[in-house]
N, CA, C and O of each residue as an XYZ file, in Angstrom:
264
protein
N     167.812    -90.438    -33.381
C     169.064    -90.453    -34.107
C     170.103    -89.700    -33.289
O     169.883    -88.556    -32.893
N     171.200    -90.327    -33.046
C     172.265    -89.638    -32.325
C     173.617    -90.248    -32.669
O     173.654    -91.415    -33.061
N     174.710    -89.539    -32.548
C     174.767    -88.106    -32.288
C     174.361    -87.319    -33.538
O     174.574    -87.761    -34.667
N     173.788    -86.177    -33.314
C     173.353    -85.317    -34.419
C     173.695    -83.883    -34.069
O     173.046    -83.311    -33.193
N     174.675    -83.278    -34.705
C     175.403    -83.715    -35.898
C     176.368    -84.857    -35.603
O     176.748    -85.087    -34.455
N     176.757    -85.568    -36.661
C     177.638    -86.720    -36.520
C     178.865    -86.564    -37.407
O     178.856    -85.807    -38.378
N     179.914    -87.289    -37.058
C     181.104    -87.344    -37.902
C     181.344    -88.763    -38.394
O     182.249    -88.991    -39.198
N     180.549    -89.722    -37.926
C     180.784    -91.112    -38.322
C     179.610    -92.021    -38.062
O     178.667    -92.072    -38.852
N     179.663    -92.744    -36.949
C     178.645    -93.743    -36.624
C     177.386    -93.053    -36.096
O     177.436    -92.275    -35.143
N     176.266    -93.354    -36.735
C     174.963    -92.820    -36.346
C     174.159    -93.962    -35.745
O     174.100    -95.046    -36.326
N     173.540    -93.740    -34.592
C     172.739    -94.747    -33.913
C     171.269    -94.394    -34.028
O     170.871    -93.249    -33.812
N     170.461    -95.401    -34.375
C     169.010    -95.231    -34.488
C     168.384    -95.958    -33.310
O     168.614    -97.152    -33.117
N     167.592    -95.238    -32.522
C     166.984    -95.820    -31.337
C     165.479    -95.620    -31.373
O     165.000    -94.596    -31.858
N     164.725    -96.595    -30.861
C     163.281    -96.454    -30.740
C     162.496    -97.141    -31.836
O     161.281    -97.300    -31.717
N     163.169    -97.555    -32.907
C     162.493    -98.258    -33.997
C     163.507    -99.170    -34.688
O     164.678    -98.817    -34.828
N     163.043   -100.345    -35.118
C     163.915   -101.281    -35.819
C     163.288   -101.645    -37.152
O     162.066   -101.733    -37.274
N     164.127   -101.854    -38.138
C     163.652   -102.228    -39.463
C     164.720   -101.931    -40.490
O     165.908   -101.876    -40.173
N     164.290   -101.742    -41.719
C     165.207   -101.413    -42.810
C     165.487    -99.921    -42.789
O     164.567    -99.108    -42.873
N     166.748    -99.567    -42.679
C     167.151    -98.166    -42.628
C     167.822    -97.776    -43.931
O     168.719    -98.465    -44.417
N     167.373    -96.660    -44.492
C     167.968    -96.124    -45.706
C     168.372    -94.678    -45.440
O     167.672    -93.947    -44.740
N     169.504    -94.277    -46.004
C     169.988    -92.902    -45.861
C     170.016    -92.270    -47.248
O     170.548    -92.845    -48.197
N     169.432    -91.074    -47.349
C     169.348    -90.347    -48.610
C     170.041    -88.998    -48.475
O     170.009    -88.374    -47.415
N     170.669    -88.555    -49.568
C     171.243    -87.212    -49.567
C     170.152    -86.207    -49.941
O     169.003    -86.594    -50.155
N     170.498    -84.938    -50.019
C     169.486    -83.909    -50.280
C     168.945    -83.958    -51.700
O     167.953    -83.298    -52.011
N     169.590    -84.733    -52.564
C     169.114    -84.888    -53.943
C     168.193    -86.091    -54.098
O     167.722    -86.379    -55.198
N     167.936    -86.795    -52.994
C     167.062    -87.960    -53.037
C     167.755    -89.239    -53.448
O     167.096    -90.249    -53.693
N     169.081    -89.215    -53.529
C     169.845    -90.405    -53.893
C     170.117    -91.235    -52.639
O     170.592    -90.710    -51.632
N     169.815    -92.530    -52.705
C     170.081    -93.412    -51.561
C     171.571    -93.681    -51.506
O     172.164    -94.124    -52.490
N     172.179    -93.412    -50.356
C     173.620    -93.620    -50.223
C     173.963    -94.808    -49.333
O     175.101    -95.280    -49.342
N     172.977    -95.304    -48.552
C     173.249    -96.436    -47.672
C     171.948    -97.127    -47.284
O     170.892    -96.500    -47.201
N     172.050    -98.439    -47.047
C     170.926    -99.244    -46.567
C     171.472   -100.239    -45.558
O     172.551   -100.798    -45.755
N     170.726   -100.464    -44.469
C     171.159   -101.429    -43.472
C     169.954   -101.962    -42.700
O     168.894   -101.337    -42.681
N     170.124   -103.107    -42.071
C     169.130   -103.660    -41.151
C     169.569   -103.446    -39.706
O     168.849   -103.807    -38.775
N     170.745   -102.863    -39.522
C     171.328   -102.622    -38.206
C     170.749   -101.348    -37.585
O     170.113   -100.547    -38.271
N     170.976   -101.171    -36.287
C     170.554    -99.941    -35.604
C     171.661    -98.894    -35.612
O     171.510    -97.823    -35.024
N     172.781    -99.202    -36.282
C     173.847    -98.217    -36.456
C     174.213    -98.157    -37.933
O     174.083    -99.139    -38.663
N     174.667    -96.994    -38.350
C     175.088    -96.822    -39.737
C     176.309    -95.909    -39.765
O     176.365    -94.909    -39.049
N     177.282    -96.261    -40.598
C     178.538    -95.519    -40.673
C     178.459    -94.483    -41.793
O     178.385    -94.832    -42.971
N     178.474    -93.218    -41.415
C     178.447    -92.124    -42.381
C     179.813    -91.452    -42.513
O     179.910    -90.368    -43.088
N     180.859    -92.074    -41.993
C     182.178    -91.434    -41.978
C     182.707    -91.154    -43.387
O     183.470    -90.205    -43.569
N     182.324    -91.953    -44.387
C     182.806    -91.743    -45.750
C     181.873    -90.846    -46.565
O     182.177    -90.515    -47.710
N     180.748    -90.457    -45.985
C     179.799    -89.580    -46.678
C     180.322    -88.143    -46.656
O     181.064    -87.749    -45.756
N     179.925    -87.388    -47.646
C     180.325    -85.982    -47.714
C     179.634    -85.175    -46.624
O     178.585    -85.580    -46.122
N     180.205    -84.051    -46.260
C     179.592    -83.154    -45.286
C     178.284    -82.636    -45.866
O     178.229    -82.238    -47.030
N     177.224    -82.642    -45.048
C     175.944    -82.145    -45.533
C     174.776    -82.680    -44.725
O     174.951    -83.235    -43.640
N     173.585    -82.504    -45.269
C     172.348    -82.931    -44.619
C     171.876    -84.228    -45.269
O     171.896    -84.370    -46.492
N     171.451    -85.171    -44.429
C     170.969    -86.466    -44.901
C     169.632    -86.778    -44.229
O     169.355    -86.337    -43.113
N     168.822    -87.542    -44.936
C     167.542    -87.991    -44.402
C     167.629    -89.486    -44.139
O     168.043    -90.260    -45.001
N     167.232    -89.878    -42.934
C     167.264    -91.272    -42.531
C     165.828    -91.777    -42.500
O     164.980    -91.212    -41.810
N     165.555    -92.846    -43.252
C     164.209    -93.401    -43.375
C     164.237    -94.825    -42.846
O     165.038    -95.643    -43.300
N     163.363    -95.129    -41.882
C     163.282    -96.470    -41.314
C     161.887    -97.028    -41.594
O     160.880    -96.395    -41.279
N     161.841    -98.217    -42.186
C     160.599    -98.930    -42.445
C     160.540   -100.110    -41.491
O     161.360   -101.023    -41.587
N     159.565   -100.107    -40.554
C     159.483   -101.192    -39.576
C     158.664   -102.360    -40.125
O     158.167   -102.311    -41.250
N     158.534   -103.400    -39.317
C     157.852   -104.620    -39.723
C     156.366   -104.457    -39.989
O     155.789   -105.267    -40.714
N     155.726   -103.435    -39.429
C     154.297   -103.204    -39.635
C     154.029   -102.278    -40.831
O     152.875   -101.974    -41.133
N     155.076   -101.837    -41.499
C     154.904   -100.958    -42.643
C     154.916    -99.478    -42.306
O     154.669    -98.647    -43.180
N     155.198    -99.129    -41.048
C     155.297    -97.725    -40.649
C     156.629    -97.154    -41.122
O     157.652    -97.839    -41.101
N     156.607    -95.901    -41.547
C     157.814    -95.233    -42.025
C     158.155    -94.083    -41.079
O     157.300    -93.264    -40.743
N     159.407    -94.037    -40.660
C     159.901    -92.974    -39.794
C     161.035    -92.271    -40.532
O     161.910    -92.920    -41.106
N     161.012    -90.942    -40.512
C     162.031    -90.165    -41.214
C     162.649    -89.158    -40.260
O     161.948    -88.485    -39.503
N     163.965    -89.064    -40.307
C     164.680    -88.077    -39.505
C     165.741    -87.405    -40.360
O     166.117    -87.904    -41.420
N     166.207    -86.278    -39.885
C     167.236    -85.500    -40.602
C     168.486    -85.485    -39.737
O     168.410    -85.327    -38.519
N     169.637    -85.652    -40.379
C     170.903    -85.647    -39.651
C     171.916    -84.796    -40.419
O     171.910    -84.756    -41.650
N     172.773    -84.127    -39.674
C     173.830    -83.308    -40.249
C     175.150    -84.059    -40.114
O     175.540    -84.459    -39.018
N     175.829    -84.244    -41.240
C     177.153    -84.882    -41.242
C     178.190    -83.773    -41.261
O     178.199    -82.939    -42.167
N     179.064    -83.761    -40.263
C     180.123    -82.748    -40.191
C     181.412    -83.270    -40.765
O     182.413    -82.552    -40.788
């Protein structure tokens, strides 16, 4: 995940699939099939990025939105 921290566009590299972004309360704020996601309208804070690939593997990362 880069850039981290981010102010807008977040790029996911190394895995492809369904990407979901959750806030610290566990609420899903975004979903995409793209390798980039726009967090520019999200509030400042910590978010968890979850990617589910085609084989059913789940990858989770943490990103800071400035």
